[in-house]
N, C-alpha and C positions, 0 to 999 in steps of 0.2 A: 523463384529467384533461386533457390539454393540449387535446383536443376541445371539453370542458366549458367551458374558459378562453375559447376561441375563440367558443364562441356567447356567453357572458356579454358579452364586448368588442364583438361585433357587436349583441347586445339594448342595451346602453349607448349605443353610437353611434346606434342606431336612436331611443332616448328621447330624447337631448340633442338630434335634430333634429325632434323631435315637440313637445317642453316648451318647448325655447328657440329654433325656427329656425336653428338653427347647424350646420353640418356637421363632425364631426369625426373623424377615420378610426378604427378600431376598435385599429389599432397605436399610436396617439398617446396612448391612455388608458394613466393609470398605476395598474395593479392588482397587487395584493399580498394574501398569505393575511391571512386573518382573525385577529387577535391571538387567545390562547386566552380570554381574560377577557371577551369579547365574544361576543354569538351571531353566526351567520353563518361563510361559508366563503371568499368572495372579497369584498376592499374596494377599492373606488375612492377614490382619494385627489382630492379636491375642490378642494384650494388651486389645484392647475395648470389649473384650467379658468376660474377667477375672471376671468381678464383677456379671457379670449376670450368669457367668457359675458356679463360685465359684473355678476355677481350675487355674494353672497356665498358662501362656501363651504357654510356651514350651509344654505343656502336651495337651493342647487344639488342639494346630497343630497336634501334634503326633496322636490323637486320630482321629481327622477328615481326615487326609492324609490316613491313614490305610482302615478307611471306605470308603471313596471314590475310592480309587484303586481296591477295592474287589468289589464294587457293582456300579460303574458309569464308562459307557464305554467311556463316554468324556476325562477322566482323566487316563494316562498311566503313572504316577510318581510324588512324592513330595518330598521336602525336608523342614526341619524344621530350619531356622536361628533365634535363641531368638524368638522375639514376631512376627515372619512373617511365615505363612505359602505358601511356593511356589508351586503352580500346574503346573505340565507339561501336556499340552491337548495331545490328542492322535493325531496320524498322520490322522488316517481316519478323524477326523474333520478338520483336515488342509484342506486337499484334497477335502472333499465337501465345505469349505468356498471357495477355490479357483475355484470350478467348477461352483458355485453361481456368482463369479464376472467376469469369462470369458463370462457368460451368460448376464452381464448387458450391455446395449445398450451405445455407447458414448454420454457424455453430459447429462447423466441422472441425475436428480438435487437431491442433498442431503439435504433433507428435515429437517429442523432445528426447525421449529416454531417461528422464529423470525419474523422480520419486512418484510410485502410484498410488501410493496409500499415506495419505496426509492428514495431521490434524493440525489447525491453526488455532491458537489460543489468542484471543485477543480481549480488551475492552476492561477485564479485569478490577471493575469499581469497587470502591469501598462503600459500606452500607451507613457511613456518617456523613455523606455530603452529596449534592447533585454533580452531575458530569459538568465538566469543565473543558475549555477549550484543549488541553492536553489529553484529555479523553478524547475528543473528537479527531485529532490525529490519528490517535491509538486504534480507533475504531474505524476510521475510514481507512487507515494500511491495513490491519488484519482481513476487512471485506474483501479490499481491492487483492490483496494477495492470494486470496483463496478463490477468487474469479478467475484470475490468471492463471493459478495451477489448475484449476477445472478444465480452462481452456487448451490444457495440453494432454486433456484427456485421464487426468488423475482424479481419484476418487479421494474428494475433500469432506472434512467435518469440520465445521466451526464449532468450538465451544467457547464458554465463558466461565473463567474461574473467579465466584464473587469471593470479595475479602468481606466475610460478615462476622468475623469474631477478632478477639485481640483487644487489646489496651487501648486503641484508638476507639473502636467501637465503643468500648466502656466509657469514654471520656464524654461521647454525645449522650450516652445512657445517664451518666451521673450529671450532667449540665441539663437536662431535661427534667431528670428528678430535682434538682436544687430550684432551677429556674424558669420552670416550663408553665406550671399554672394550670396542669392538665388540659393544654391546648390539644386542638387535633386538626387534621389538614382540612376537616370539614369546618370544625370552629374557624378557621383562619380563614380558609379560603385560598389555600395554596397548596401546591405539589408536595407531596410528602417528603420526597428527598429534600426540597428546600426548606421544609419544617425541620428536619432532625439536622440538617447542616447550618441551620443558625444556631442550635445548642451547642454542637461542635465549637464552633467560634466563640459562643459565651463561655464554654469551659476553658478554652485557653485564656481567653481575656482575664478571667478571674483568677486563673493557676500562674499567668506573668505577674498579675499583682502580688499574688502570695510569694512568690519567689522573688519579687523586688524587695518586698518586707523583710524577709529572712535574710536578703545580703546586706540591707540597712541595718539591721540586727547582729551584723559581724559574721554572720554564717557563709562558708566558702558557696560558691556558684553552684559548683556541681552537686554539693550536698543538699543545698536548697532544693534543686530542682528535684532529685529524689526524696526531700522529705517533707514537701509541701503538702499540706494537708489533703487538698483536691487529687494529688496524684497518688497518695498511699490509699482514698479511698477508691480511686479507680483500681488500682491494682487488686486492693481488699475486692473488688465486685468481680475482676476477672477472675480469681480463685474460686468467688462464689458460682459464678457461671460454670467454670470447667466442673465445680462439684455437682452441679444439676440444680443449686437452690431455685426453688419454684417461684420466687417473687422476681427476681433478677432475670430468669429465662423467661417469663411472661412478658416481661417489660422488653427483651431484646426481640422476642416474636412479634409484639405489638409495631416497636419502631421500626423494624427491618422490612414489615410487611408495606408498610407506608411507602419506605424508599425503593423497594421492587415495582410498586405501581407506578411511581414516579419515574425511577428508571426505564421500564418499560414503553410508557410514553414518548419518551426522548429516543429510545432505538426507533420506534415507529417513524417518529418525526422524520428521523434522519437516514432512514433505510437502511439499516443494517439488522442481522438476524444472526441465529445461532441455533444448531443443531442440538446442542446439549449444555446445560449448565451445572456447574461443578461449586460447590459451597467449603469453604475451608473448615465449616462446621462439620461438614461430613468427611474431610479426608485428613484432619489432624489426627485423629486416634488412630488410624493406618500408619499414618507417619510415625507417630509414637511406638508402634509395634515395629518397625525398620529401625528406629533407634533403639530400642532393646536387642532387636536380631544383631545389631551391629555391637550392641555391648556384649552379649555371649559369645560372638565370635573375636573378641578380642580387636574390634576394627576401632571402637570406640573406647573413651574412658570417661569416669566421673572426677571430678576436681573434689577437694576436702568441703567444700560448701554444698555439694550435693549436685551440683550442674553438671550436665554432659556435653562432650565437645569431640569434635572429630580433628585429628592433626592431618592436616594437608601440605604440611611443608615439603615433603618429597614431590609432591605436584607443582609445585613452585607458587604454591598459596599459602596460607595460614591456618592458625587454630580457629574452628568456629563452634560457636555453642548451638547444642540442638535442642536442651532443654534448659530452662531456668532452674535454680536452686530450689524453688517451690514447686516443682514440676511442670509448670505451665510450658506450653509450646510457642517455639517462635515461629517467624515464615519458613524458614528451611523445613523445618518439620514436617508442616503441611503440604510443601512442595513435594517432599518425598512421598507422601500419601497419593497427591493427585497425580503425579507420574505414574504410580503403578494403576490407579485407575482408571486412565487415558488408555493405557498401555492394552487392560484386559477389557475394554469396551471395543477398542479398535484395532489393535493387534498392527500399528503405524509401521512404517519404516521412514517416517520421518515427523517429527513434531516441533513444530516451530510456535514459540514463545514470541508474541508480539509485546516487549517491555521496554522501556525507555533507557538509554546507556547510562544511567544513574544506578543500575542495576547490573551492569556487565559483569563486576565481581560476584554479587550473589550467583548468578547465572553460572559463572565457572565453579564454584563451590558446588551448587546443585549437579553440575554433571559429573564431577569429580568424585562426590559422596556417591552418588548412584554407581560410579565405575568401582569403586572400594567394595560396595556393597555387590559387584558383580552382577548387577541387573542387565537383561539383554536390551533394554531398549536405552540404555545409558548414552550409545553412540550415535543414535538417531534424532539428539537433541540439538536443534538448532537455535540460536538466539538471535532472532532481528531487532537488532539493537538500533533505535531510531533516536534522534536530536531531539532535546526538550523544545517546548516553544516558550520563548520569553516575549514579554512586554516593551514597549518604547520605555515603560519608566520601572523596567528591571525584571527579575523572575517573580514567577505566581506564587503566591503563599494561600494556602487555604484556610490555614489557622489566624491568619490575619485579615482574611476577608479579600485580598487583592486578588481574585481569580474573574477570568473571564466567564460568565455562565453560558453552557451550550444553549439551554434552551432561550435564553435573553439573544443571545447571538444569532441562533436561526431565525429569529422573529426580525431580527435588524436586517439582516441579509435579505430576506424576501421583502420587505418594506423596500429596500434600496432597487431591487427588481422590479417593483412594481413602479416606484415613481420614475426610475429611467426608461420603462416601458412604456408608459404613459405620457411621457413627453414625447418620444418618438412618433406617438399616435398611431401606431400598426395593427392595432387590436378590433379593427371593426370585425363585425359578423360573428366575434365571439360571445357567448353566454358568460352570466357573470362567474357562474361555476368553471366554466374554461378558463377566465381571465385568473381565477386565484388558484388554477391548477398550473398555469405558465409561469406565473410570479413566483410559485413553490419551487418549480422546477429549474428555473432560472436563479434564484437565489442559493437554492442547496448546489447546483451546478457549480455556483462562482465561490460558495466555501470550499466546497469539495476539492474543486481543481486547484485553489489557492495552497492549499495543505499538501495535497498529493503530486504537484509539479517540482517539488523540493526534494532531491535525493533524501531517502530515509535518515541517512547517517547523518546527514548535517543539521545541525543546531539552527533553527530558523526564529526571524523576528515576526512577531504576528504585527502587522500594522491594520488598524481597523478600517483605515479609508482604503488602502489597496484591496484589503479583501471583497469589497463590497463592489468593487469597481466592474463594470460591465464591459470596459474595452479593453484594447490591447492584447497581452499574453492572457487570457482569460478562459474560462470554461463557458462563458455566454459568448464569445466571438466564436468558438466550435460549435455551440449549439445556432447560433444565428445561420453559419454555413451550411449545417443540415437542414435547417428550414428552408433555405433558399434552394437546394436542392430538391427537398420535397416539393415546393410549389413548381419546378421546372419539371418534376417527374409527373405530376399532375397534370399540366397542360401539355406535356408530350402524349398521355393516356387520351386525353381529348381529341389529340392530333390522330390518333392511330397510329403514332410510331414506334416500331416493334425495335426492341432492346435486345432481342437474342436471335438476331439474324449473323450470318458468317462474316465476320470484320475481317478476314485476312487478303482481301483483296482491293482494298479502299485506296490505297497509293500511299505516296509518303505522308510521314507524320509532322506536325507541327510541334517545335520545340517542346512547348507545354503540354502537349499529348504525350509526347515520349516521358517527360518528368513526371507526370500523374500517374503512367502506367508502372514506374518504376517505384514509386513512392506505394503504390497499391502494393506491387509485388514484397515490398519491405514487410508486410504484416507480420508473415511467419517468423522472420528474424526478430522482429520486434518482442513477439511474444515470448519466443525462445529466451531471449536475454532477459527479460524480465522476469521471469519464472527462474530462472538461474540465480539472478541476483536478489530475488524477492523487493524489486524496486517498481513500484507502479509509476515513478516518474518518468520510466522509458517509453510508457505508454502513454504518458501524458504529454510529453514533448513528440511523439508519433503524431496525435491527433492533432494536436497544432501544427505541425509541419504539414499535414497532410491538408488541413483547412486553409491553410497559407497558400498552397500549391494550387488548390482548386480555384482559390479566389483570383490568381494571377491567370489561371488558365481562363476562366469565366471573363476575364477582361481582354484577353488577348484574342480569341477565338470567337466566330459566332456558333451558337448551338441550335435552337430552334430556329433560325433565321438563314440557317447555312442553306443554300439552294442545291447543293448535291444531297439527294436522298440518302447515299450509301454513309456519308460523312455524317448526315446529321443524325442517321439513327446511332453510329458508332460514338459520335459525343455525349448523347443522350444516355447511351448505356454507359459510357466512361463516366458521366454524372451520377446515375443510378448507384454504379459499384463504389464510387467515393463515399456516397449516402451511407451505404452497406457497412462499409469500413469504418466511417465515422462513428456509426452508430455501436457497433461491434468494440471498438477502443474504447467508448465512453463507458459503455456497458461493464468492461473491468475494470473501470474506475468507481462503478457504481452511480454514474451521472445519465440521468435521462436525456433525451434530445428532442426537441418538441416537433412537430409536423408543420407547425405554423407560429409564427412568431413577428 
């Protein structure tokens, strides 16, 4: 498609020279896709040429259109709408383009000239709770962005920074100490991350009760929050952990082990993976070294209470704490260490952090602090800031237990897929294991597509009923389109219909055939734009557009029943190529497509 656009630009440049005697370079022309309501594929915006050509926009369009249809074989027709010249591309060009698409090997990279060594950091769970709906959007975004960048030929490393230390972890540990009664995942019969999360919620419940009691006794709320006994004990536990207290560290290892086992089971269930795990417990000491480096160089400073800060006012930010007065580290401290470790491991030229937009300021501070330290990798940091996921009842809050659990949600969408599929009654011949695999594929497809079809930057409302719908603008609709094509392909193979013939001489194309080739040719541009903007939503929309276009094509023309042998082979090949494109697009989203449905 890019080559065809370049050819059209060159032809327009030549036409301007011939008709108006003025030289305009091809790259100076404003060309865009033709709007759906008009005939054509490429549109020249003639408004931008009025000054240089000294003519009105419609006169320019008419003159160029007439010359092109008479002298340029690639152009079969044109129409002028005010300041827009819409050009219709000759069928032979579409057939030639389709022939080249058929011959391309699967998985050929879409070369973009973008970063070639990329680290994508995503998931970043806390070890005090199970994964929830917000984590699902994060995981699906991170995995998909990594796959899209791989499709451009980049070397991509997927990493996970586990938040396994800090005051929030101590809260769940203290909650377990006080209220746990020595329960284990085995004794309770639940996943370890769910067990630990239960005690984080219990800590917060009792902590709020203590704060309310102090406020009732006349203590100011801020002071009550800081001086509540449970909070004081949690801070004491954090200091003991950093000091290497044997009992505290032993409990930390035990509870984190439960959580890791639970998280890994969830990752396997939702189909995401990582090349390397980092742990804040292994990065915060390096971060402290960088803080000391900043102090030694006069870049950071200490306050009277002993806390360490960085002043970023000159960068348009503010003062930011790096170490508390008791010497314990904060998120920024360990992030300094993690950035250095990642660079040492991968020597990336782009480091993407998939983190919710609530952390926009934090990411600005991290980059500015690394720049102040003159680290060579500071400029490579890119924050993929995505919108939070809300519920119809409001914002999710782990401490209050108002979250949509990831494991439970996956079970629900798989059950919904099962119910919808059984209702349609189209799974005859599948074994029980094949049926279960199909239900899982459809359920996860529905959930992933629902979360990825929204632009990452947009905050989104999670509607449970919509998320499990298997019709409309959904993943299962696209999956069904692929299954339909797979069935057609199998029938064509039984009929010995070749899909590798020369299609250049089949004659005129139907409108829906032309539209299908044009959609297929957009794939490279779609991947390029999705990689540039780190937006899987662009790929999701393309997959949906492709499936819709195929369903129109399938309804309007005969395929296997077409009497003309050459056209029949062409339409089968067009169907097979569409199946390949749907499968490739959905794979970039981390979504499988079934062969039968």
